N, C-alpha and C positions, 0 to 999 in steps of 0.2 A: 615315673621311671627314674631310678637313681643313676643318672648319666655317669657320674664320677666312678662309682663302683663298677658299673658295666664296662666302662672304658679300661679300667685297671685289669679286670678279669679277662677281657677280650685280648689285651696286649700280652698278658701272661700266657694265655692259651695259644696265641699266635706264635710266641717264642718257642713254646714246647713243641707244637706241631711242626714248625719249620725245622727245628733241631732234629726231631725224629726223622723227618723226610730227607734232610740233608745227609744224615748218617746212612740211611738206607740207600740213597742215591750214590754216595761215595763207595759203598760196598756192592753196588749193582744189584741190590735186592729189590725186586718188583714189589710195589705196595698197592694194595686195593683198599680204598678208604670208604667206609660206610658213614652215612649221615647220622647225626644224633637224633634220636626219635623220642617221642613222648606221647602221652595220651591224646593230644590234640593234633598229632601229625608232625611233620618235620618243620615246615616253615609257615605254620598256620598264622594267619593274620586276623582270624575271627576272635572276638572276645570270648573268654571262657564262660560256660554256663554257670549258674550258681553252684551246682554240685561240683563242677571242675574247680571253681574258685576255692571252695572249701577244702578240696583235696590238696590243691597247691599250698594253701595257707597252713595246713597241718604238716605238709612235707617240708616246706621252705618258709618257716614262720618269720624269718628275718627280712623277707623281700615280698613285694606284692606280686600277684600272678602276672601282671603286665610286665614287671621287671624281669621275671624269670623267663617269660615267653620271648621277650626281646633279646635276652641273653642267648637263648637257643637259636634264634634267627642269626644273631651275630656270629656265634660259634660255628654254625653251619656255613656261614659266609667265609669264615676263616678256613675251614676245611676245603671248601671249593676253590678259593684263590690259591691256597698253598699247594693243593693237588695239581692245579694247572701250572704253577710256577716250577714244581719239581718233577712234572711228568708222571705223577701217580694217577692211577685209575680211580676216579671218583664216581661212585654209583649215583645215578640220577635220584635225588631225594624223593621225588614223587613215586618212584617205582616200588618203594618198600614201606610206604606209609602204613603203620599199624596204629589205627585210630580207634578210640572208644574205650570207655571204662571197662567194658567186658574183656578187654585184652590185657589188662594190667592188674596187678595184685590190688586187693581192696584197700583203698586209702593211699595207694602208691602210684602216682602218675608217670613214673619213670621205668619201673621194672616190669617186664612181661610176666604174666601168669602162664599157665600151660596153653591156654587158647592163643595168647599173643605170641608165645614162642613158636608154636606150631605154624601160625600164620606167617611170621617172619621167616622162619627156616624154610618153609615150603616155597614161599615166594622167591627167596634168595636162591634156593636150589634150582628152581625152574629157570631163573635168569641165567645161572651159570651153566646149566645143561644146554640151554638154547645157544649160548655164545660163550664158550670157555676162554675166548681171547678178549672178552670184554668190549670189543669194538662197537657193538650195537647197544649195549646196556648202560654205558657210561655217558655222562654229560661230556660233550666235546670240550676239549681243554681251552678252546677260544672263548667259551662263555665265562663270565665272572662268577 
């Protein structure tokens, strides 16, 4: 894992997210934050399968799959902590996990295909219809 590159990217992402949330807060705009997802889930700690590793290598040839996955974990951590800091609603990452190669475009571990988009949209719609105030579907702001 390239710690230096990850650290720089994480800090840039933190600055951008905090700036966005600060502006929204200053204008009293409610914000609902979704976690970043990919073929392996949101905060997957499992090693990628050989097929997933190949897909990551083709998609992000300048970084190892381990570095990319660690980046996703860190970026989601930034979203969670910044959401808590600014009082934004952060959807519990585990509630929207769209996992598996069948849900993403062939050779693309990041972008949903029709199956993934349907799965994501249907799950999000059900969550919102069940609780449009977000009080039960979001991670409590006291969690890191």
